BALOBA-1460 file (C-alpha; in Angstrom, 3 decimals):
// residues 214
<rec num="1" residu="m" x="-25.921" y="59.631" z="45.934"/>
<rec num="2" residu="p" x="-25.663" y="62.494" z="43.347"/>
<rec num="3" residu="f" x="-27.531" y="65.810" z="43.972"/>
<rec num="4" residu="k" x="-27.075" y="67.129" z="40.494"/>
<rec num="5" residu="t" x="-27.655" y="65.972" z="37.029"/>
<rec num="6" residu="p" x="-24.822" y="63.544" z="36.009"/>
<rec num="7" residu="s" x="-22.758" y="64.077" z="32.751"/>
<rec num="8" residu="k" x="-23.598" y="61.636" z="29.803"/>
<rec num="9" residu="n" x="-20.228" y="59.795" z="30.655"/>
<rec num="10" residu="s" x="-21.417" y="59.223" z="34.357"/>
<rec num="11" residu="s" x="-24.890" y="58.156" z="33.113"/>
<rec num="12" residu="f" x="-23.325" y="55.636" z="30.726"/>
<rec num="13" residu="i" x="-21.134" y="54.226" z="33.354"/>
<rec num="14" residu="r" x="-23.757" y="53.963" z="35.992"/>
<rec num="15" residu="g" x="-25.979" y="52.196" z="33.419"/>
<rec num="16" residu="l" x="-23.581" y="49.418" z="33.173"/>
<rec num="17" residu="l" x="-22.993" y="48.867" z="36.944"/>
<rec num="18" residu="k" x="-24.818" y="46.104" z="38.780"/>
<rec num="19" residu="e" x="-27.789" y="47.033" z="40.892"/>
<rec num="20" residu="e" x="-27.480" y="46.733" z="44.533"/>
<rec num="21" residu="k" x="-29.191" y="43.395" z="45.705"/>
<rec num="22" residu="n" x="-28.950" y="43.686" z="49.614"/>
<rec num="23" residu="p" x="-32.154" y="45.204" z="50.779"/>
<rec num="24" residu="v" x="-30.434" y="46.937" z="53.775"/>
<rec num="25" residu="v" x="-27.798" y="48.566" z="51.561"/>
<rec num="26" residu="a" x="-30.484" y="49.569" z="49.004"/>
<rec num="27" residu="e" x="-32.542" y="51.200" z="51.655"/>
<rec num="28" residu="m" x="-29.248" y="53.011" z="53.079"/>
<rec num="29" residu="m" x="-28.686" y="54.411" z="49.415"/>
<rec num="30" residu="r" x="-32.409" y="55.623" z="49.222"/>
<rec num="31" residu="y" x="-32.274" y="57.150" z="52.805"/>
<rec num="32" residu="a" x="-29.124" y="59.112" z="51.773"/>
<rec num="33" residu="d" x="-30.713" y="60.238" z="48.488"/>
<rec num="34" residu="r" x="-33.982" y="61.451" z="50.203"/>
<rec num="35" residu="n" x="-32.194" y="63.210" z="53.090"/>
<rec num="36" residu="m" x="-29.308" y="64.651" z="50.977"/>
<rec num="37" residu="i" x="-26.677" y="62.695" z="53.029"/>
<rec num="38" residu="p" x="-23.393" y="62.710" z="51.066"/>
<rec num="39" residu="v" x="-22.292" y="59.341" z="50.103"/>
<rec num="40" residu="l" x="-20.132" y="57.867" z="47.558"/>
<rec num="41" residu="l" x="-21.134" y="58.224" z="43.869"/>
<rec num="42" residu="p" x="-21.913" y="54.773" z="42.202"/>
<rec num="43" residu="e" x="-18.816" y="54.695" z="40.138"/>
<rec num="44" residu="s" x="-16.654" y="55.844" z="43.239"/>
<rec num="45" residu="a" x="-18.272" y="53.065" z="45.157"/>
<rec num="46" residu="v" x="-17.171" y="50.492" z="42.804"/>
<rec num="47" residu="f" x="-13.660" y="51.584" z="42.651"/>
<rec num="48" residu="l" x="-13.445" y="51.567" z="46.603"/>
<rec num="49" residu="e" x="-14.758" y="48.078" z="46.583"/>
<rec num="50" residu="q" x="-12.338" y="46.895" z="43.941"/>
<rec num="51" residu="m" x="-9.353" y="48.553" z="45.819"/>
<rec num="52" residu="i" x="-10.345" y="46.827" z="49.011"/>
<rec num="53" residu="f" x="-10.825" y="43.424" z="47.290"/>
<rec num="54" residu="l" x="-7.356" y="43.521" z="45.645"/>
<rec num="55" residu="k" x="-5.632" y="45.007" z="48.787"/>
<rec num="56" residu="q" x="-7.400" y="42.651" z="51.435"/>
<rec num="57" residu="p" x="-6.395" y="44.972" z="54.195"/>
<rec num="58" residu="a" x="-6.339" y="43.511" z="57.736"/>
<rec num="59" residu="k" x="-6.826" y="47.074" z="59.269"/>
<rec num="60" residu="i" x="-8.644" y="49.846" z="57.749"/>
<rec num="61" residu="l" x="-9.150" y="53.401" z="58.960"/>
<rec num="62" residu="e" x="-11.977" y="55.615" z="57.701"/>
<rec num="63" residu="v" x="-12.458" y="59.397" z="58.339"/>
<rec num="64" residu="g" x="-16.136" y="60.273" z="57.883"/>
<rec num="65" residu="t" x="-18.421" y="57.332" z="58.452"/>
<rec num="66" residu="a" x="-21.732" y="59.269" z="57.696"/>
<rec num="67" residu="i" x="-24.580" y="56.482" z="57.705"/>
<rec num="68" residu="g" x="-22.077" y="53.608" z="57.124"/>
<rec num="69" residu="y" x="-22.378" y="53.135" z="53.315"/>
<rec num="70" residu="s" x="-18.747" y="53.286" z="52.523"/>
<rec num="71" residu="a" x="-17.847" y="51.248" z="55.655"/>
<rec num="72" residu="q" x="-20.052" y="48.449" z="54.406"/>
<rec num="73" residu="l" x="-18.500" y="48.510" z="51.087"/>
<rec num="74" residu="m" x="-15.225" y="47.893" z="52.634"/>
<rec num="75" residu="l" x="-16.213" y="45.327" z="55.218"/>
<rec num="76" residu="r" x="-18.025" y="43.177" z="52.565"/>
<rec num="77" residu="n" x="-15.056" y="42.884" z="50.340"/>
<rec num="78" residu="c" x="-12.237" y="41.743" z="52.933"/>
<rec num="79" residu="a" x="-12.142" y="39.957" z="56.180"/>
<rec num="80" residu="g" x="-10.427" y="43.036" z="58.058"/>
<rec num="81" residu="h" x="-11.374" y="45.251" z="60.909"/>
<rec num="82" residu="l" x="-12.430" y="48.689" z="60.212"/>
<rec num="83" residu="t" x="-11.912" y="51.746" z="62.689"/>
<rec num="84" residu="t" x="-14.124" y="54.660" z="61.713"/>
<rec num="85" residu="i" x="-14.517" y="58.278" z="62.926"/>
<rec num="86" residu="e" x="-17.842" y="60.305" z="62.703"/>
<rec num="87" residu="i" x="-18.432" y="63.779" z="64.064"/>
<rec num="88" residu="d" x="-22.226" y="63.763" z="63.858"/>
<rec num="89" residu="e" x="-23.907" y="61.645" z="66.623"/>
<rec num="90" residu="n" x="-27.098" y="61.214" z="64.680"/>
<rec num="91" residu="y" x="-25.183" y="59.756" z="61.561"/>
<rec num="92" residu="a" x="-22.914" y="57.446" z="63.908"/>
<rec num="93" residu="r" x="-26.240" y="56.091" z="65.466"/>
<rec num="94" residu="l" x="-27.550" y="55.280" z="62.131"/>
<rec num="95" residu="a" x="-24.219" y="53.816" z="60.947"/>
<rec num="96" residu="r" x="-24.042" y="51.499" z="63.968"/>
<rec num="97" residu="r" x="-27.541" y="50.271" z="63.257"/>
<rec num="98" residu="n" x="-26.883" y="49.821" z="59.648"/>
<rec num="99" residu="l" x="-23.610" y="47.992" z="60.138"/>
<rec num="100" residu="d" x="-25.092" y="45.646" z="62.935"/>
<rec num="101" residu="e" x="-28.131" y="44.822" z="60.705"/>
<rec num="102" residu="l" x="-25.718" y="43.737" z="58.010"/>
<rec num="103" residu="g" x="-23.906" y="41.396" z="60.216"/>
<rec num="104" residu="y" x="-20.681" y="43.398" z="60.834"/>
<rec num="105" residu="l" x="-20.916" y="43.771" z="64.573"/>
<rec num="106" residu="g" x="-17.354" y="42.928" z="66.084"/>
<rec num="107" residu="r" x="-15.805" y="43.968" z="62.918"/>
<rec num="108" residu="y" x="-15.663" y="47.584" z="63.311"/>
<rec num="109" residu="t" x="-15.033" y="50.323" z="65.891"/>
<rec num="110" residu="l" x="-16.698" y="53.581" z="65.608"/>
<rec num="111" residu="f" x="-15.360" y="56.705" z="67.247"/>
<rec num="112" residu="v" x="-17.798" y="59.600" z="67.626"/>
<rec num="113" residu="g" x="-16.099" y="63.128" z="67.597"/>
<rec num="114" residu="d" x="-13.791" y="65.492" z="65.728"/>
<rec num="115" residu="a" x="-11.290" y="63.490" z="63.753"/>
<rec num="116" residu="g" x="-8.893" y="66.307" z="64.345"/>
<rec num="117" residu="e" x="-9.003" y="65.606" z="68.127"/>
<rec num="118" residu="i" x="-8.941" y="61.673" z="67.896"/>
<rec num="119" residu="l" x="-6.308" y="61.103" z="65.291"/>
<rec num="120" residu="p" x="-3.368" y="62.564" z="67.351"/>
<rec num="121" residu="f" x="-4.175" y="60.039" z="70.142"/>
<rec num="122" residu="m" x="-4.634" y="57.034" z="67.816"/>
<rec num="123" residu="d" x="-1.818" y="54.395" z="67.250"/>
<rec num="124" residu="g" x="-1.413" y="51.243" z="65.412"/>
<rec num="125" residu="e" x="-0.595" y="50.477" z="61.841"/>
<rec num="126" residu="y" x="-3.250" y="50.482" z="58.950"/>
<rec num="127" residu="d" x="-3.066" y="48.890" z="55.530"/>
<rec num="128" residu="f" x="-5.729" y="51.187" z="54.010"/>
<rec num="129" residu="i" x="-7.040" y="54.547" z="54.940"/>
<rec num="130" residu="f" x="-10.245" y="56.073" z="53.503"/>
<rec num="131" residu="m" x="-10.977" y="59.731" z="53.818"/>
<rec num="132" residu="d" x="-14.352" y="61.253" z="53.238"/>
<rec num="133" residu="g" x="-14.670" y="63.834" z="55.848"/>
<rec num="134" residu="p" x="-14.220" y="67.582" z="56.397"/>
<rec num="135" residu="k" x="-12.143" y="68.708" z="53.511"/>
<rec num="136" residu="t" x="-10.652" y="71.731" z="55.082"/>
<rec num="137" residu="h" x="-8.726" y="69.582" z="57.522"/>
<rec num="138" residu="y" x="-7.212" y="66.947" z="55.328"/>
<rec num="139" residu="r" x="-3.777" y="68.566" z="55.196"/>
<rec num="140" residu="e" x="-3.720" y="68.437" z="58.831"/>
<rec num="141" residu="y" x="-5.040" y="64.902" z="59.102"/>
<rec num="142" residu="l" x="-2.253" y="63.695" z="56.763"/>
<rec num="143" residu="t" x="0.595" y="64.219" z="59.370"/>
<rec num="144" residu="y" x="-1.256" y="61.743" z="61.719"/>
<rec num="145" residu="l" x="-2.481" y="59.290" z="58.954"/>
<rec num="146" residu="k" x="1.155" y="58.988" z="57.694"/>
<rec num="147" residu="r" x="2.379" y="57.935" z="60.949"/>
<rec num="148" residu="m" x="-0.153" y="55.077" z="61.087"/>
<rec num="149" residu="l" x="0.038" y="53.899" z="57.514"/>
<rec num="150" residu="k" x="2.264" y="50.818" z="56.707"/>
<rec num="151" residu="v" x="4.782" y="51.126" z="53.897"/>
<rec num="152" residu="g" x="2.668" y="49.714" z="50.986"/>
<rec num="153" residu="g" x="-0.352" y="51.115" z="52.398"/>
<rec num="154" residu="i" x="-2.875" y="53.198" z="50.543"/>
<rec num="155" residu="i" x="-4.676" y="56.500" z="51.303"/>
<rec num="156" residu="l" x="-7.778" y="57.037" z="49.100"/>
<rec num="157" residu="c" x="-9.555" y="60.303" z="49.371"/>
<rec num="158" residu="d" x="-12.817" y="61.253" z="47.731"/>
<rec num="159" residu="n" x="-14.307" y="64.453" z="46.278"/>
<rec num="160" residu="v" x="-10.927" y="65.964" z="45.459"/>
<rec num="161" residu="l" x="-12.146" y="67.543" z="42.280"/>
<rec num="162" residu="f" x="-15.026" y="69.082" z="44.265"/>
<rec num="163" residu="n" x="-17.603" y="69.378" z="41.356"/>
<rec num="164" residu="g" x="-15.003" y="70.534" z="38.914"/>
<rec num="165" residu="m" x="-14.017" y="73.708" z="41.086"/>
<rec num="166" residu="l" x="-10.472" y="72.580" z="41.693"/>
<rec num="167" residu="s" x="-9.837" y="72.196" z="38.022"/>
<rec num="168" residu="g" x="-11.519" y="75.366" z="36.959"/>
<rec num="169" residu="e" x="-14.178" y="73.374" z="35.181"/>
<rec num="170" residu="e" x="-16.770" y="75.031" z="37.315"/>
<rec num="171" residu="k" x="-16.749" y="78.429" z="38.785"/>
<rec num="172" residu="v" x="-15.582" y="78.345" z="42.358"/>
<rec num="173" residu="k" x="-18.306" y="79.654" z="44.784"/>
<rec num="174" residu="h" x="-17.239" y="81.980" z="47.404"/>
<rec num="175" residu="s" x="-18.713" y="79.983" z="50.186"/>
<rec num="176" residu="k" x="-16.567" y="77.047" z="49.084"/>
<rec num="177" residu="l" x="-13.252" y="78.830" z="48.832"/>
<rec num="178" residu="t" x="-11.961" y="77.534" z="52.242"/>
<rec num="179" residu="i" x="-12.775" y="73.989" z="51.223"/>
<rec num="180" residu="i" x="-11.274" y="74.301" z="47.800"/>
<rec num="181" residu="n" x="-7.931" y="75.671" z="49.401"/>
<rec num="182" residu="g" x="-7.876" y="72.859" z="51.957"/>
<rec num="183" residu="i" x="-8.152" y="70.148" z="49.256"/>
<rec num="184" residu="l" x="-5.448" y="71.837" z="47.205"/>
<rec num="185" residu="e" x="-3.270" y="72.125" z="50.198"/>
<rec num="186" residu="y" x="-3.707" y="68.557" z="50.841"/>
<rec num="187" residu="l" x="-2.933" y="67.375" z="47.264"/>
<rec num="188" residu="e" x="0.143" y="69.636" z="47.263"/>
<rec num="189" residu="k" x="1.463" y="68.129" z="50.428"/>
<rec num="190" residu="l" x="0.946" y="64.642" z="49.107"/>
<rec num="191" residu="r" x="2.663" y="65.561" z="45.975"/>
<rec num="192" residu="d" x="5.663" y="67.076" z="47.702"/>
<rec num="193" residu="d" x="6.126" y="64.110" z="50.196"/>
<rec num="194" residu="e" x="8.911" y="61.682" z="49.015"/>
<rec num="195" residu="d" x="7.293" y="58.745" z="51.085"/>
<rec num="196" residu="f" x="4.230" y="58.769" z="48.786"/>
<rec num="197" residu="m" x="3.532" y="57.984" z="45.156"/>
<rec num="198" residu="a" x="0.318" y="59.892" z="44.603"/>
<rec num="199" residu="g" x="-1.992" y="60.893" z="41.921"/>
<rec num="200" residu="i" x="-5.650" y="61.818" z="41.062"/>
<rec num="201" residu="l" x="-8.161" y="59.596" z="39.314"/>
<rec num="202" residu="p" x="-11.183" y="61.072" z="37.470"/>
<rec num="203" residu="v" x="-13.620" y="58.711" z="39.015"/>
<rec num="204" residu="g" x="-16.838" y="60.241" z="40.397"/>
<rec num="205" residu="d" x="-16.007" y="63.514" z="41.930"/>
<rec num="206" residu="g" x="-12.272" y="62.855" z="41.794"/>
<rec num="207" residu="m" x="-10.289" y="60.484" z="44.032"/>
<rec num="208" residu="s" x="-6.644" y="60.779" z="45.015"/>
<rec num="209" residu="l" x="-4.785" y="57.598" z="45.549"/>
<rec num="210" residu="a" x="-1.640" y="57.615" z="47.510"/>
<rec num="211" residu="v" x="0.722" y="54.642" z="48.195"/>
<rec num="212" residu="r" x="3.332" y="54.791" z="50.770"/>
<rec num="213" residu="i" x="6.604" y="53.694" z="49.292"/>
<rec num="214" residu="k" x="8.919" y="54.381" z="52.051"/>
């Protein structure tokens, strides 16, 4: 949920979104807000749901589970299987509890650990990959993700504008320089890869969308 005051545009957009009716999901959102756990902004959540509904992926890979909010968005909009990676054991425990309570037991596999250590040993082919993990390693992850992404598959990545710091709209905090550089390197690598058609969408905190075309 947002930890800063949204812009007038964001407030207007969010005012037109449907309210969450599932009590389990609504409590997940409140819990994330109370505990300052970074989950998708409302407009970004809707976009992710739309992408999953349109794509109907059979196999999804997620980097960065947190408490399972984005995972449940994807699972409730398709009949596919989700593989998700979370480094924080406490978050992973909460994610399992939430997803099981929502009835998704058997439809997901959750790995607990560092994605940089897990991804090199994974195989299989995925139709859709969602990244919302440690930004400094996105460029490194891309090598492994590309190997597992089908032609026609999608990589969607959240927070690529990082509170306006990437574009210069907001001043870059010194403590965030490594993250900013990591995101920029990832975006440039995507742009320069002839196997991808990629772009950035000004949704929420910025989402990069890349389609593997060959």
